[in-house]
C-alpha positions as CSV (number, residue, x, y, z in Angstrom):
1,M,-71.8,33.6,34.3
2,A,-70.4,31.1,32.2
3,G,-67.3,29.2,33.2
4,R,-64.6,27.6,31.7
5,S,-65.1,24.1,30.1
6,D,-63.0,21.5,29.0
7,P,-63.2,21.4,25.0
8,G,-64.6,18.9,23.5
9,G,-62.9,15.1,22.4
10,L,-61.0,15.7,25.3
11,P,-61.5,12.7,27.8
12,G,-64.0,13.0,30.2
13,S,-66.0,14.3,26.7
14,G,-67.2,11.3,25.7
15,D,-64.8,10.7,22.5
16,E,-63.0,7.8,24.2
17,E,-62.7,5.9,21.3
18,Y,-60.1,8.6,19.4
19,A,-58.0,9.0,22.7
20,S,-55.4,6.6,21.3
21,T,-55.4,8.0,17.6
22,V,-52.0,10.2,16.8
23,F,-52.9,12.7,13.6
24,D,-49.5,12.5,12.1
25,E,-48.4,13.7,8.8
26,S,-48.8,10.3,7.4
27,F,-52.8,10.2,8.6
28,V,-53.0,13.8,7.1
29,N,-51.4,12.9,3.5
30,A,-52.9,9.8,3.3
31,A,-56.3,12.1,3.8
32,R,-58.5,11.9,0.4
33,L,-59.9,15.2,0.5
34,Q,-57.7,18.2,1.5
35,E,-59.0,21.5,3.0
36,F,-57.7,24.7,0.7
37,S,-54.9,26.8,2.3
38,A,-56.1,30.2,3.4
39,R,-54.9,32.1,0.3
40,E,-56.7,29.2,-1.7
41,R,-60.2,30.0,0.2
42,L,-60.1,33.9,-0.6
43,E,-60.1,32.4,-4.6
44,D,-63.2,31.7,-6.3
45,H,-64.0,28.0,-4.7
46,G,-67.2,26.9,-5.1
47,A,-66.1,23.8,-2.6
48,A,-63.9,24.5,0.9
49,V,-61.9,21.1,0.2
50,R,-60.4,19.1,-2.9
51,S,-59.8,15.7,-3.7
52,R,-56.2,14.1,-3.3
53,P,-55.2,13.0,-6.2
54,A,-55.3,8.6,-5.5
55,E,-51.5,7.6,-4.7
56,R,-50.0,4.8,-6.6
57,R,-49.7,1.5,-5.0
58,R,-45.8,0.3,-5.3
59,V,-45.6,-3.3,-5.7
60,P,-42.9,-4.5,-3.1
61,R,-39.5,-5.4,-4.5
62,Q,-39.6,-8.8,-2.5
63,G,-42.6,-9.3,-5.1
64,V,-41.2,-8.7,-7.8
65,A,-38.2,-10.7,-6.7
66,L,-40.6,-13.8,-6.2
67,G,-42.6,-13.5,-9.6
68,V,-39.2,-13.1,-11.3
69,I,-38.6,-16.4,-9.8
70,I,-41.5,-18.2,-10.5
71,L,-41.5,-17.1,-13.7
72,L,-37.6,-18.7,-14.3
73,A,-38.5,-21.8,-12.9
74,F,-41.6,-22.4,-15.3
75,A,-39.6,-21.7,-18.3
76,A,-36.9,-24.3,-17.1
77,A,-39.2,-26.3,-16.2
78,L,-40.3,-26.3,-19.8
79,Y,-37.4,-26.7,-21.5
80,L,-36.4,-29.8,-19.3
81,G,-39.2,-31.4,-19.9
82,N,-39.0,-31.4,-23.4
83,G,-35.6,-33.0,-23.1
84,D,-35.6,-37.1,-23.8
85,P,-32.1,-38.9,-23.4
86,Y,-32.8,-41.1,-26.6
87,G,-32.9,-37.5,-29.3
88,R,-36.6,-37.7,-30.2
89,E,-37.9,-35.4,-31.9
90,G,-39.4,-32.7,-30.5
91,T,-35.9,-32.4,-28.3
92,H,-34.0,-29.5,-28.1
93,V,-30.2,-31.4,-28.4
94,L,-30.3,-34.9,-30.4
95,Q,-28.4,-37.3,-30.0
96,P,-25.6,-38.4,-32.3
97,P,-26.1,-42.0,-33.7
98,L,-24.7,-45.2,-32.2
99,S,-22.7,-47.1,-33.9
100,T,-20.7,-50.3,-34.3
101,L,-18.1,-52.1,-37.3
102,V,-17.2,-55.6,-36.8
103,P,-14.9,-56.6,-39.1
104,L,-14.6,-59.9,-41.1
105,A,-11.4,-61.5,-41.7
106,P,-10.9,-64.5,-43.6
107,A,-8.9,-67.3,-42.9
108,G,-7.2,-67.9,-46.1
109,V,-6.7,-66.0,-49.6
110,V,-9.4,-63.5,-50.6
111,P,-10.6,-65.2,-54.1
112,G,-10.9,-62.7,-56.9
113,S,-11.8,-62.4,-60.7
114,V,-11.4,-60.2,-63.1
115,D,-15.4,-61.2,-64.5
116,T,-17.4,-59.2,-62.3
117,A,-20.1,-61.4,-63.4
118,E,-18.7,-64.5,-62.3
119,L,-17.7,-63.0,-59.2
120,F,-21.2,-62.1,-58.4
121,G,-22.9,-65.1,-60.3
122,T,-20.5,-67.3,-57.9
123,S,-21.4,-65.5,-54.6
124,P,-25.0,-65.9,-51.7
125,A,-25.3,-62.8,-53.2
126,R,-26.5,-64.3,-57.3
127,D,-29.7,-63.3,-56.3
128,F,-29.6,-60.4,-55.0
129,G,-31.5,-57.1,-56.4
130,S,-29.2,-54.7,-58.5
131,G,-28.9,-50.9,-57.1
132,T,-32.4,-49.1,-55.7
133,A,-33.8,-52.5,-57.1
134,G,-33.2,-54.7,-54.6
135,V,-34.6,-52.1,-51.8
136,L,-38.0,-52.9,-51.4
137,L,-40.8,-51.4,-49.0
138,P,-43.7,-53.3,-47.2
139,D,-47.2,-52.4,-47.4
140,A,-47.6,-49.6,-45.0
141,R,-50.0,-49.7,-43.1
142,A,-51.8,-47.0,-40.1
143,T,-50.4,-47.2,-36.2
144,A,-51.6,-46.4,-33.4
145,H,-50.4,-42.7,-33.7
146,F,-49.2,-42.8,-37.0
147,T,-51.9,-42.9,-40.2
148,R,-51.0,-44.7,-43.1
149,E,-49.7,-41.9,-45.6
150,Q,-47.4,-40.8,-42.4
151,V,-46.0,-43.9,-42.2
152,L,-45.7,-44.4,-46.5
153,T,-43.5,-41.3,-46.2
154,A,-41.5,-42.8,-43.6
155,L,-40.7,-45.9,-45.7
156,T,-40.0,-43.7,-48.7
157,L,-37.5,-42.0,-46.6
158,A,-35.9,-44.5,-44.7
159,K,-35.5,-46.1,-48.5
160,E,-33.9,-42.5,-49.9
161,Y,-31.3,-42.8,-46.8
162,I,-30.7,-46.8,-47.7
163,A,-30.4,-45.3,-50.9
164,A,-28.0,-42.3,-50.7
165,S,-25.7,-43.6,-47.6
166,A,-25.3,-47.0,-49.3
167,L,-25.7,-47.0,-53.1
168,T,-25.0,-43.8,-54.2
169,H,-21.4,-44.0,-56.4
170,E,-21.0,-40.0,-55.4
171,V,-21.0,-40.9,-51.6
172,L,-19.0,-44.3,-51.9
173,T,-16.3,-43.0,-53.6
174,G,-16.0,-40.2,-51.6
175,E,-16.7,-37.4,-53.6
176,T,-19.7,-36.3,-51.6
177,V,-21.7,-36.3,-48.9
178,L,-24.6,-34.5,-49.9
179,P,-27.2,-36.8,-50.6
180,V,-27.0,-38.4,-47.1
181,R,-26.7,-34.8,-45.2
182,E,-29.7,-33.2,-47.0
183,L,-32.1,-36.0,-45.8
184,L,-30.6,-35.7,-41.7
185,D,-32.4,-33.4,-39.5
186,P,-30.1,-30.1,-39.5
187,Q,-29.1,-31.0,-35.3
188,Q,-27.7,-34.0,-37.5
189,R,-26.3,-32.0,-40.1
190,R,-23.6,-30.7,-38.5
191,Q,-22.7,-34.1,-36.5
192,L,-21.7,-35.7,-40.1
193,D,-20.0,-32.6,-41.0
194,R,-17.6,-33.3,-38.2
195,A,-17.3,-36.6,-38.8
196,V,-16.7,-36.1,-42.7
197,A,-14.1,-33.0,-41.2
198,G,-12.0,-35.8,-39.5
199,G,-12.3,-34.1,-36.0
200,A,-13.9,-35.1,-32.5
201,A,-16.5,-36.5,-33.5
202,A,-19.6,-38.1,-31.3
203,A,-20.4,-41.1,-34.3
204,P,-17.7,-42.2,-37.0
205,L,-18.1,-41.7,-40.3
206,T,-19.4,-44.9,-41.0
207,A,-22.4,-44.4,-38.5
208,W,-23.9,-42.7,-41.4
209,L,-22.6,-44.3,-44.7
210,V,-20.5,-47.0,-46.8
211,S,-17.5,-45.1,-48.5
212,F,-14.5,-46.1,-49.6
213,D,-11.1,-44.1,-49.8
214,P,-10.6,-43.2,-53.6
215,Q,-7.0,-43.6,-53.2
216,E,-6.8,-47.1,-52.0
217,V,-9.9,-48.1,-53.4
218,E,-12.3,-48.1,-56.3
219,L,-16.0,-49.9,-57.5
220,A,-15.0,-52.8,-60.4
221,D,-19.0,-52.4,-60.9
222,P,-20.7,-49.4,-60.1
223,R,-23.8,-51.5,-59.3
224,A,-24.2,-53.2,-55.9
225,R,-25.8,-56.5,-54.8
226,V,-28.9,-55.6,-52.5
227,E,-31.5,-58.1,-50.2
228,G,-32.9,-56.8,-47.4
229,T,-36.0,-55.8,-45.3
230,F,-37.7,-52.9,-43.5
231,S,-39.4,-53.0,-40.3
232,F,-41.7,-50.3,-38.9
233,A,-43.4,-49.6,-34.8
234,E,-44.0,-46.9,-32.6
235,S,-41.0,-46.6,-29.9
236,A,-43.4,-44.0,-28.5
237,E,-46.5,-41.9,-28.9
238,D,-45.3,-39.7,-31.3
239,V,-42.7,-41.2,-32.7
240,L,-42.5,-44.0,-35.2
241,Q,-39.0,-46.0,-35.6
242,V,-38.3,-47.7,-39.1
243,T,-35.2,-50.2,-39.3
244,A,-33.5,-51.1,-42.6
245,R,-31.5,-54.5,-42.3
246,H,-29.8,-55.3,-45.5
247,V,-27.1,-57.0,-46.9
248,T,-25.0,-55.2,-49.7
249,V,-22.1,-56.2,-51.6
250,Y,-19.8,-54.1,-53.5
251,A,-16.7,-55.0,-56.7
252,V,-13.9,-53.3,-55.7
253,R,-10.3,-53.5,-56.5
254,P,-6.9,-51.4,-56.2
255,A,-7.2,-47.8,-56.9
256,G,-5.8,-46.9,-60.3
257,A,-5.8,-51.0,-60.8
258,G,-7.4,-50.9,-64.0
259,P,-10.1,-53.7,-65.7
260,Q,-7.1,-56.0,-65.8
261,E,-7.0,-56.3,-62.1
262,P,-9.0,-58.9,-60.5
263,A,-11.8,-57.9,-58.3
264,T,-13.4,-59.1,-55.5
265,L,-16.8,-59.0,-53.3
266,L,-17.1,-56.8,-50.4
267,T,-19.9,-58.3,-48.0
268,V,-21.7,-55.5,-46.1
269,R,-24.3,-56.4,-43.6
270,R,-25.7,-53.5,-42.0
271,E,-28.8,-52.1,-39.5
272,V,-29.7,-49.0,-39.8
273,E,-32.5,-47.9,-36.7
274,M,-34.6,-44.3,-38.0
275,L,-36.8,-42.1,-36.0
276,F,-39.5,-40.1,-37.3
277,G,-41.9,-37.9,-35.8
278,E,-44.7,-35.7,-37.6
279,E,-42.9,-33.1,-37.8
280,G,-40.2,-35.2,-39.7
281,I,-42.7,-36.5,-42.0
282,E,-44.0,-32.9,-42.6
283,E,-40.1,-31.6,-43.1
284,R,-39.1,-35.1,-45.3
285,T,-36.5,-35.5,-42.7
286,V,-34.6,-38.3,-40.6
287,I,-33.2,-38.8,-37.6
288,L,-30.8,-41.7,-37.7
289,R,-30.3,-43.3,-34.5
290,Q,-28.0,-46.1,-34.9
291,A,-26.0,-48.0,-37.6
292,D,-24.3,-51.3,-37.2
293,L,-22.1,-53.2,-39.9
294,L,-20.9,-56.5,-40.8
295,A,-17.9,-56.3,-43.2
296,G,-15.2,-58.6,-44.8
297,P,-13.2,-59.6,-45.8
298,M,-11.2,-56.5,-44.5
299,D,-8.4,-56.8,-41.8
300,C,-8.7,-56.8,-38.0
301,G,-6.6,-53.9,-37.8
302,A,-8.9,-52.0,-40.1
303,D,-9.6,-48.1,-39.2
304,P,-13.5,-48.5,-37.9
305,D,-14.1,-44.7,-37.8
306,G,-13.3,-44.2,-41.2
307,P,-14.2,-45.2,-45.1
308,L,-14.0,-48.9,-45.0
309,R,-10.7,-50.6,-46.3
310,P,-11.4,-54.4,-47.8
311,L,-8.7,-56.9,-48.6
312,F,-8.4,-57.6,-52.0
313,A,-7.6,-60.8,-54.3
314,G,-4.9,-62.0,-53.5
315,E,-4.3,-60.6,-50.4
316,R,-5.2,-62.4,-46.4
317,A,-5.5,-61.0,-43.0
318,G,-2.7,-60.1,-41.4
319,D,-1.8,-61.0,-37.9
320,S,-3.3,-57.5,-36.4
321,R,-5.6,-57.6,-33.7
322,P,-7.8,-54.8,-32.8
323,A,-6.1,-52.1,-30.8
324,G,-6.1,-53.1,-26.6
325,T,-9.2,-52.6,-24.8
326,D,-9.1,-52.0,-21.2
327,P,-12.3,-53.0,-19.1
328,Y,-11.8,-50.7,-16.4
329,T,-11.8,-47.1,-18.6
330,A,-13.0,-48.4,-22.3
331,D,-16.0,-46.6,-23.7
332,A,-18.7,-48.8,-24.9
333,D,-19.7,-47.4,-27.0
334,H,-16.1,-47.2,-30.0
335,I,-14.8,-51.0,-28.0
336,P,-12.7,-52.2,-31.4
337,L,-14.2,-55.2,-32.6
338,C,-13.7,-58.0,-35.2
339,G,-15.3,-61.5,-36.8
340,A,-14.3,-64.3,-38.5
341,L,-15.3,-64.8,-42.0
342,D,-17.0,-67.7,-43.3
343,A,-15.5,-69.5,-46.2
344,T,-19.1,-69.5,-47.1
345,A,-19.6,-66.1,-47.9
346,L,-17.2,-65.7,-50.7
347,P,-17.1,-66.8,-54.4
348,S,-17.2,-71.0,-54.5
349,P,-16.7,-71.2,-58.0
350,D,-17.4,-74.5,-59.8
351,P,-14.3,-76.0,-61.2
352,D,-15.0,-76.0,-65.0
353,R,-15.5,-71.3,-64.1
354,A,-12.5,-71.7,-62.1
355,A,-10.4,-70.3,-64.7
356,G,-10.8,-66.3,-64.1
357,L,-10.9,-66.7,-60.5
358,F,-7.8,-67.7,-57.4
């Protein structure tokens, strides 16, 4: 007669390796095969089991957060990597141009004449070119990273900028700044707009162009006399710098005085640094980096940020001096300066031709 026996799978049955396994609900739910229920088995099924749908794997929240942080860090690295403190092309924010204006005050009375040809003829500008004829370009040659054609385009744009900003009648008389503005990079156009508006601007109007207040100054001769040079060199692998150094001489008189009023010569020595990248050359735009001016005869108390205010014929520099500068708090980019105008820079007529001069 058969006795009671222990069921298989219990201790002592040889299945000790599964003794510690607990077949809980999560284990059952994780099984890929599921047995049909009793009711389902009564129905017509060819198999006793069915496959469970694959469970979607959930990504832990910590993993999602880590991925977002990595993406943000990568984007920030790209953004900051494009920045450049010198305002080169390819940056997100272009720096405004640096600028200095040094008024040159004469020691005595400013000479003048009603005959502007006589004024120019008795000055160091006697052999200068008239208008844009005095703005001559050097021969273009390829550099390490720019072709000859790219260098020539950059030089041509630099010449256009000098002509627009220092020789265009409408710009000189304060009627418009459009010839200058349309040559600038779009970011610097907005900087120029702020300077023209007279508000708080990062760069003064004299950084961008030469102009006169039409309420105070008029041109006695529309043709300025110019002489100067251009030079070019790479300041970085992707940046070509063109530097323009010109002396421009203007015949001016008080506004509304008429041709019978003696005119005088205002001499402006201007050095302008312009930057060009491949994109700027293709788009024919200029990035202005720096503009330094020496101008006289002027009074030391003249406003260094606005239109130029020359001393007229018969006037002399006053006793005014530049505004006081505190070396502990002064902004190094806006320290007022003043110099003395050498007498050799003024017209010096021969005695036989002195009738129209004083």
